[in-house]
N, CA, C and O of each residue as an XYZ file, in Angstrom:
536
protein
N     -14.459    -24.533     11.319
C     -14.104    -25.209     13.093
C     -13.546    -23.504     13.496
O     -12.663    -22.767     13.058
N     -14.816    -23.377     14.777
C     -14.182    -21.886     15.321
C     -12.898    -21.851     15.088
O     -12.266    -22.813     14.650
N     -12.283    -20.438     15.438
C     -11.234    -20.014     15.239
C      -9.957    -20.228     14.240
O      -8.793    -19.843     14.352
N     -10.679    -21.066     13.114
C     -10.176    -21.475     11.703
C      -9.956    -20.115     10.754
O     -11.008    -19.477     10.797
N      -9.292    -19.663     10.189
C      -9.061    -18.662      9.167
C      -9.874    -18.907      7.932
O      -9.937    -20.081      7.568
N     -10.387    -18.177      7.359
C     -11.057    -18.303      6.865
C     -10.110    -17.832      5.323
O      -9.579    -16.729      5.187
N     -10.068    -19.029      4.199
C      -9.421    -18.560      3.073
C      -9.718    -17.800      2.459
O     -10.937    -17.633      2.517
N      -8.868    -16.688      1.347
C      -9.657    -15.675      0.308
C     -10.335    -16.174     -0.414
O     -10.081    -17.343     -0.705
N     -11.350    -15.593     -0.944
C     -11.822    -15.314     -2.208
C     -11.260    -15.102     -3.095
O     -10.486    -14.163     -2.909
N     -11.215    -15.607     -4.299
C     -10.544    -15.211     -5.656
C     -11.687    -14.816     -7.019
O     -12.696    -15.503     -7.185
N     -11.422    -13.870     -7.742
C     -12.109    -14.067     -8.880
C     -11.118    -13.517     -9.669
O     -10.393    -12.580     -9.338
N     -11.097    -14.122    -10.733
C      -9.491    -14.058    -11.979
C     -10.247    -14.132    -13.608
O     -10.400    -15.176    -14.242
N     -10.564    -13.060    -13.966
C     -11.216    -12.858    -15.349
C     -10.142    -11.929    -16.626
O      -9.526    -10.927    -16.261
N     -10.071    -12.339    -17.813
C      -9.372    -12.075    -18.387
C     -10.175    -11.263    -19.140
O     -11.369    -11.548    -19.231
N      -9.731    -10.297    -19.698
C     -10.906     -9.579    -20.810
C      -9.986     -9.027    -22.239
O      -8.924     -8.409    -22.304
N     -10.769     -9.471    -23.151
C      -9.716     -9.079    -24.317
C      -9.807     -7.893    -24.701
O     -10.754     -7.177    -24.375
N      -8.681     -7.442    -25.572
C      -8.643     -6.258    -26.406
C      -9.962     -5.411    -26.858
O     -10.466     -5.755    -27.928
N     -10.741     -4.031    -25.942
C     -11.780     -3.300    -26.673
C     -12.705     -4.131    -26.385
O     -13.723     -3.755    -26.967
N     -12.927     -5.209    -25.704
C     -13.849     -6.162    -25.401
C     -14.799     -5.276    -24.249
O     -14.858     -5.602    -23.063
N     -15.570     -4.021    -24.880
C     -16.146     -3.454    -23.446
C     -17.784     -4.102    -22.991
O     -18.549     -3.694    -22.118
N     -17.955     -5.369    -24.058
C     -18.466     -6.704    -23.466
C     -18.376     -7.140    -21.853
O     -19.269     -7.362    -21.036
N     -17.400     -7.158    -21.780
C     -16.662     -7.771    -20.632
C     -17.202     -6.892    -19.555
O     -17.667     -7.292    -18.487
N     -17.127     -6.054    -19.818
C     -17.397     -4.853    -18.515
C     -18.921     -5.469    -17.416
O     -18.770     -5.594    -16.201
N     -19.981     -5.715    -17.953
C     -20.781     -6.296    -17.715
C     -20.212     -7.767    -17.198
O     -20.675     -8.424    -16.265
N     -20.004     -7.831    -17.355
C     -19.528     -9.612    -17.121
C     -18.769     -9.961    -15.914
O     -18.631    -10.864    -15.089
N     -18.271     -8.579    -16.282
C     -16.428     -8.944    -14.762
C     -18.026     -8.042    -13.426
O     -18.345     -8.419    -12.298
N     -18.423     -7.233    -13.997
C     -19.209     -6.940    -12.593
C     -20.417     -7.997    -12.173
O     -20.838     -8.106    -11.021
N     -20.772     -8.553    -13.007
C     -22.006     -9.407    -12.583
C     -20.838    -10.969    -11.618
O     -21.327    -11.436    -10.589
N     -19.463    -11.535    -12.110
C     -18.901    -12.200    -11.802
C     -18.425    -11.334    -10.308
O     -18.120    -12.051     -9.354
N     -18.398    -10.611    -10.220
C     -17.921     -9.427     -9.087
C     -19.034     -9.839     -7.805
O     -18.671    -10.319     -6.732
N     -20.265     -9.577     -8.129
C     -21.626     -9.511     -7.263
C     -21.832    -10.444     -6.778
O     -22.371    -10.621     -5.686
N     -21.183    -11.682     -7.978
C     -21.936    -13.016     -7.056
C     -20.513    -12.829     -6.289
O     -20.745    -12.724     -5.084
N     -19.297    -12.761     -6.532
C     -18.281    -13.126     -5.580
C     -18.471    -12.411     -3.996
O     -17.984    -12.936     -2.995
N     -19.307    -11.055     -3.964
C     -19.484    -10.534     -2.531
C     -20.578    -10.867     -2.510
O     -20.911     -9.954     -1.754
N     -21.819    -11.582     -2.734
C     -23.151    -11.822     -2.148
C     -22.913    -11.900     -0.403
O     -23.827    -11.492      0.313
N     -21.947    -12.313      0.073
C     -21.760    -12.410      1.398
C     -20.921    -11.420      2.110
O     -20.821    -11.354      3.335
N     -20.364    -10.706      1.311
C     -19.526    -10.073      1.539
C     -20.323     -8.158      1.936
O     -21.252     -7.734      1.249
N     -19.592     -7.165      3.319
C     -19.405     -6.054      3.327
C     -21.334     -5.600      3.810
O     -22.332     -6.291      3.605
N     -21.280     -4.835      4.179
C     -22.707     -3.995      4.446
C     -23.608     -3.856      3.121
O     -23.329     -4.219      1.978
N     -24.963     -3.119      3.684
C     -25.548     -2.446      2.556
C     -24.787     -1.543      1.480
O     -24.041     -0.716      2.004
N     -24.821     -1.529      0.055
C     -24.623     -0.940     -0.764
C     -22.885     -1.497     -1.066
O     -22.702     -1.508     -2.283
N     -22.048     -1.793     -0.554
C     -20.538     -2.670     -0.748
C     -20.732     -3.092     -1.861
O     -20.423     -2.087     -2.501
N     -21.138     -4.151     -2.920
C     -21.386     -4.432     -4.045
C     -21.365     -3.467     -4.993
O     -20.620     -3.327     -5.964
N     -22.267     -2.820     -4.597
C     -22.804     -1.491     -5.490
C     -21.124     -0.676     -5.560
O     -20.747     -0.662     -6.732
N     -20.465     -0.264     -4.950
C     -19.231      0.718     -4.607
C     -18.105     -0.254     -5.408
O     -17.085      0.211     -5.917
N     -18.447     -1.605     -5.430
C     -17.190     -2.234     -5.503
C     -17.432     -2.601     -7.316
O     -16.537     -2.950     -8.086
N     -18.836     -2.405     -7.646
C     -19.059     -3.269     -9.077
C     -18.628     -2.027     -9.709
O     -17.812     -2.143    -10.624
N     -19.231     -0.260     -9.224
C     -18.568      0.993    -10.029
C     -17.298      0.926    -10.360
O     -16.824      0.825    -11.492
N     -16.535      1.008     -8.932
C     -14.927      1.289     -9.068
C     -14.090      0.135    -10.224
O     -13.033      0.293    -10.834
N     -15.124     -1.127    -10.210
C     -14.237     -2.149    -10.816
C     -14.585     -1.848    -12.179
O     -13.769     -2.136    -13.055
N     -15.685     -1.307    -12.484
C     -16.181     -1.113    -13.947
C     -15.331      0.276    -14.676
O     -15.022      0.498    -15.847
N     -15.180      0.850    -13.756
C     -14.212      2.130    -13.897
C     -12.855      1.824    -14.512
O     -12.489      2.256    -15.605
N     -11.977      0.852    -13.521
C     -10.756      0.237    -14.189
C     -10.898     -0.272    -15.096
O      -9.916     -0.163    -15.830
N     -12.007     -1.072    -15.661
C     -11.667     -2.349    -16.168
C     -12.038     -1.610    -18.020
O     -11.393     -1.815    -19.048
N     -13.247     -0.786    -17.825
C     -13.126      1.000    -19.239
C     -12.122      0.869    -19.303
O     -11.566      0.072    -20.058
N     -11.353      1.948    -18.179
C      -9.855      2.504    -18.243
C      -9.273      1.335    -19.225
O      -8.873      1.673    -20.340
N      -9.234      0.337    -18.936
C      -7.880     -0.439    -19.141
C      -8.184     -0.910    -20.835
O      -7.310     -0.727    -21.683
N      -9.646     -1.585    -21.215
C      -9.923     -1.302    -22.328
C      -9.703     -0.167    -22.951
O      -9.051     -0.464    -23.952
N      -9.892      1.028    -22.920
C     -10.218      1.874    -23.834
C      -9.068      2.919    -24.000
O      -8.862      3.768    -24.867
N      -8.437      2.585    -22.944
C      -6.613      3.359    -23.251
C      -5.539      2.295    -23.417
O      -4.421      2.756    -23.191
N      -5.550      0.820    -23.794
C      -4.252     -0.147    -24.025
C      -5.260     -0.894    -25.474
O      -6.428     -0.847    -25.861
N      -3.886     -1.595    -25.932
C      -4.105     -2.246    -26.718
C      -4.444     -3.889    -26.438
O      -5.172     -4.592    -27.139
N      -3.920     -4.181    -25.565
C      -3.300     -5.601    -25.310
C      -4.806     -5.928    -24.349
O      -4.787     -7.127    -24.073
N      -5.838     -5.378    -23.875
C      -6.579     -6.691    -22.800
C      -6.218     -5.956    -21.539
O      -5.636     -4.881    -21.394
N      -6.790     -6.946    -20.519
C      -6.181     -7.038    -18.828
C      -6.651     -7.888    -18.467
O      -7.351     -8.664    -19.117
N      -6.350     -7.946    -17.241
C      -7.000     -8.797    -16.218
C      -7.362     -8.524    -15.046
O      -6.631     -7.955    -14.236
N      -8.518     -8.894    -14.821
C      -8.927     -8.367    -13.511
C      -9.067     -9.409    -12.471
O      -9.830    -10.354    -12.670
N      -8.133     -9.269    -10.964
C      -8.487    -10.426    -10.083
C      -8.966     -9.374     -8.861
O      -8.320     -8.383     -8.519
N     -10.200     -9.798     -8.300
C     -10.855     -9.718     -7.185
C     -10.757    -10.153     -6.053
O     -11.691    -10.919     -5.818
N      -9.802     -9.995     -4.890
C      -9.406    -11.063     -3.318
C     -10.364    -10.063     -2.547
O     -10.309     -8.833     -2.543
N     -11.559    -11.181     -1.677
C     -12.024    -11.107     -0.401
C     -11.111    -11.839      0.709
O     -10.302    -12.728      0.442
N     -11.347    -11.369      1.888
C     -10.814    -11.854      2.847
C     -12.010    -11.087      3.778
O     -12.663    -10.095      3.454
N     -12.082    -11.822      4.966
C     -13.500    -10.894      6.064
C     -13.232     -9.911      6.111
O     -14.201     -9.261      6.506
N     -12.096     -9.092      5.861
C     -12.433     -7.381      5.912
C     -12.034     -6.207      5.565
O     -11.866     -5.099      6.074
N     -11.858     -7.034      3.975
C     -11.257     -6.297      2.788
C     -11.769     -7.042      1.733
O     -12.126     -8.202      1.937
N     -11.852     -6.552      0.671
C     -12.004     -6.762     -0.633
C     -10.686     -5.708     -1.612
O     -10.677     -4.486     -1.463
N      -9.923     -6.238     -2.326
C      -8.892     -5.751     -3.442
C      -8.812     -5.700     -4.579
O      -8.101     -6.534     -5.138
N      -9.433     -4.813     -5.271
C      -9.311     -5.414     -6.719
C      -8.181     -4.510     -7.511
O      -7.737     -3.406     -7.193
N      -7.840     -5.395     -8.724
C      -6.730     -5.579     -9.193
C      -6.998     -5.493    -10.640
O      -7.632     -6.503    -10.949
N      -6.723     -4.450    -12.054
C      -6.880     -4.675    -13.226
C      -5.026     -4.457    -13.464
O      -4.106     -3.844    -12.923
N      -5.175     -5.122    -14.290
C      -3.782     -5.389    -14.597
C      -3.504     -5.314    -16.313
O      -3.852     -6.266    -17.011
N      -2.760     -3.938    -16.999
C      -2.459     -4.050    -18.063
C      -1.456     -4.657    -18.557
O      -0.590     -5.087    -17.796
N      -1.346     -4.838    -20.067
C       0.224     -5.203    -20.392
C       0.674     -4.072    -21.464
O       0.675     -4.373    -22.657
N       1.010     -2.928    -21.097
C       1.759     -1.476    -21.852
C       2.625     -1.957    -20.740
O       2.282     -2.365    -19.630
N       3.903     -1.819    -21.291
C       5.405     -1.848    -20.957
C       5.121     -0.224    -20.294
O       4.460      0.646    -20.862
N       5.805     -0.089    -18.954
C       6.175      1.630    -18.803
C       4.909      1.365    -17.654
O       4.112      0.430    -17.585
N       5.108      2.900    -16.561
C       4.250      2.945    -15.772
C       3.929      4.531    -16.112
O       4.489      5.456    -15.524
N       3.256      4.648    -16.820
C       2.407      6.267    -17.109
C       1.018      6.179    -15.775
O      -0.108      5.700    -15.910
N       1.351      6.529    -15.111
C       0.433      6.898    -13.871
C      -1.189      7.429    -14.491
O      -1.237      8.457    -15.166
N      -1.878      7.003    -14.331
C      -3.545      6.858    -14.633
C      -3.669      8.729    -13.543
O      -3.156      8.797    -12.426
N      -4.257      9.719    -14.050
C      -5.006     10.693    -13.494
C      -5.984     11.171    -13.368
O      -6.853     11.309    -14.228
N      -6.006     11.538    -12.158
C      -7.730     12.495    -12.285
C      -7.727     13.654    -13.109
O      -6.747     14.374    -12.916
N      -8.548     14.056    -13.988
C      -8.821     15.523    -15.104
C      -9.192     16.328    -14.127
O      -9.458     15.885    -13.010
N      -9.276     18.024    -14.526
C      -9.569     19.127    -13.559
C     -11.031     18.431    -13.744
O     -11.494     17.545    -14.463
N     -11.474     19.222    -12.805
C     -13.075     19.266    -12.689
C     -13.541     20.165    -13.807
O     -14.747     20.044    -14.017
N     -12.969     20.969    -14.524
C     -13.571     21.686    -15.745
C     -13.317     21.197    -17.110
O     -13.403     21.820    -18.168
N     -12.932     19.755    -16.862
C     -12.406     18.638    -17.900
C     -12.902     18.049    -19.029
O     -12.295     17.357    -19.847
N     -14.913     18.620    -19.002
C     -15.717     17.940    -19.920
C     -16.196     16.647    -18.738
O     -16.108     16.478    -17.521
N     -16.629     16.048    -19.692
C     -17.725     14.889    -19.007
C     -16.982     13.329    -19.065
O     -17.438     12.400    -18.399
N     -16.052     13.212    -19.751
C     -14.590     11.979    -20.117
C     -14.014     12.156    -18.540
O     -14.112     13.089    -17.744
N     -13.390     10.876    -18.458
C     -12.164     10.503    -18.021
C     -12.512     11.149    -15.759
O     -11.826     11.749    -14.932
N     -13.525     10.696    -15.760
C     -14.188     10.681    -14.216
C     -14.259      9.824    -13.237
O     -14.796      9.965    -12.139
N     -13.386      8.425    -13.915
C     -13.283      6.923    -13.199
C     -12.625      7.027    -11.966
O     -13.057      6.741    -10.849
N     -11.198      7.604    -12.394
C     -10.415      7.517    -10.932
C     -10.478      8.669    -10.289
O      -9.483      9.091     -9.701
N     -11.728      9.397    -10.301
C     -11.700     10.680     -9.506
C     -12.724      9.717     -8.530
O     -12.468      9.766     -7.327
N     -14.067      8.690     -9.026
C     -14.801      7.912     -8.060
C     -13.902      7.132     -7.310
O     -13.892      6.914     -6.099
N     -13.076      6.706     -8.283
C     -11.977      5.643     -7.265
C     -11.235      6.138     -6.297
O     -11.103      5.564     -5.216
N     -10.540      7.535     -6.670
C      -9.844      8.352     -5.626
C     -10.906      8.301     -3.949
O     -10.584      7.992     -2.802
N     -12.442      8.844     -4.661
C     -13.407      9.507     -3.530
C     -13.529      8.542     -3.041
O     -13.497      8.666     -1.817
N     -13.720      7.154     -3.504
C     -14.697      5.983     -2.747
C     -13.907      4.769     -2.433
O     -14.363      3.897     -1.693
N     -12.829      4.698     -2.933
C     -12.401      3.442     -2.078
C     -11.596      3.606     -0.792
O     -11.317      4.754     -0.447
N     -11.204      2.599     -0.067
C     -10.416      3.355      1.325
C      -9.425      3.399      0.726
O      -8.989      4.545      0.838
N      -8.395      2.444     -0.231
C      -6.934      3.224     -0.421
C      -6.957      2.733     -2.080
O      -7.793      1.863     -2.328
N      -6.424      3.037     -2.808
C      -6.103      2.833     -4.239
C      -4.524      3.540     -4.202
O      -3.953      4.363     -3.486
N      -4.132      2.617     -5.556
C      -2.919      3.167     -6.355
C      -2.523      2.700     -7.599
O      -3.404      2.251     -8.332
N      -1.242      2.718     -8.028
C      -0.938      2.365     -9.513
C       0.489      1.604     -9.119
O       1.178      2.085     -8.220
N       1.000      0.140     -9.974
C       1.718     -0.224     -9.537
C       3.030     -0.629    -10.767
O       2.643     -0.408    -11.915
N       3.445     -0.784    -10.740
C       4.430     -1.363    -12.061
C       4.259     -3.299    -11.823
O       4.251     -3.958    -10.783
N       4.150     -3.694    -13.154
C       4.223     -5.173    -12.651
C       4.857     -5.714    -13.478
O       4.566     -6.783    -14.014
N       5.894     -4.981    -13.705
C       6.923     -5.914    -14.715
C       6.527     -5.875    -16.354
O       7.224     -5.300    -17.191
N       5.559     -6.434    -16.586
C       4.918     -5.984    -18.024
C       4.031     -5.079    -18.657
O       3.647     -5.033    -19.826
N       3.647     -4.018    -17.193
C       2.587     -3.449    -17.136
C       2.292     -2.648    -16.102
O       3.162     -2.301    -15.303
N       1.413     -2.383    -16.036
C       0.725     -1.837    -14.531
C      -0.522     -2.131    -13.824
O      -1.539     -2.205    -14.514
N      -0.599     -2.287    -12.730
C      -1.894     -2.657    -12.220
C      -2.386     -1.738    -11.691
O      -1.544     -0.883    -11.418
N      -3.572     -1.437    -11.345
C      -4.358     -0.005    -10.998
C      -5.066     -0.798    -10.272
O      -5.728     -1.607    -10.922
N      -5.204     -0.875     -8.591
C      -5.833     -1.480     -7.612
C      -6.615     -0.509     -7.111
O      -6.403      0.676     -7.368
N      -7.958     -1.070     -6.063
C      -8.392     -0.148     -5.046
C      -8.431     -1.501     -4.140
O      -8.181     -2.659     -4.472
N      -8.882     -0.892     -2.715
C      -9.277     -1.449     -1.736
C     -10.633     -1.069     -1.008
O     -10.790      0.148     -0.909
N     -11.613     -1.826     -0.495
C     -12.657     -1.404      0.663
C     -12.757     -2.595      1.460
O     -12.732     -3.822      1.364
N     -12.947     -1.183      2.720
C     -12.551     -1.925      3.992
C     -14.275     -2.501      4.135
O     -15.206     -1.964      3.536
N     -14.391     -3.484      4.899
C     -15.626     -3.727      5.350
C     -15.498     -5.321      5.923
O     -14.492     -5.805      6.442
N     -17.053     -6.137      5.640
C     -16.612     -7.603      6.307
C     -18.028     -8.457      5.846
O     -19.006     -8.141      5.170
N     -17.669     -9.548      6.481
C     -19.335    -10.321      6.389
C     -20.824     -9.036      6.623
O     -20.843     -7.950      7.202
N     -21.774     -9.704      5.971
C     -22.998     -8.729      7.044
C     -23.901     -9.992      7.419
O     -24.884     -9.853      8.146
């Protein structure tokens, strides 16, 4: 109905410890979720940033992760939750620090906002992209 607020659309995926095959699966699921959201390239940026956060969680923890993507008409929020106690904030490496560790540099450069929060049983690394229905 006209004037009725649309409910958020959500993706929820659990990924196993060190299961890097989950990265393309999460990308595909996110692509399907975003099919009608955002302008040209919005899905590409979202998939890239999600891949970086999921890969970081799988490479740097021994407990797997949970990926949540929530779409509302004007915004996408992706959260990657790990289960490692303590809030060790991920950091972007210096520019001369080799070829690894560029994921958070990309997140910082391409996301409209991002951050890290303590979830009580681990941490949540998240990003947001502003946009809307194409």
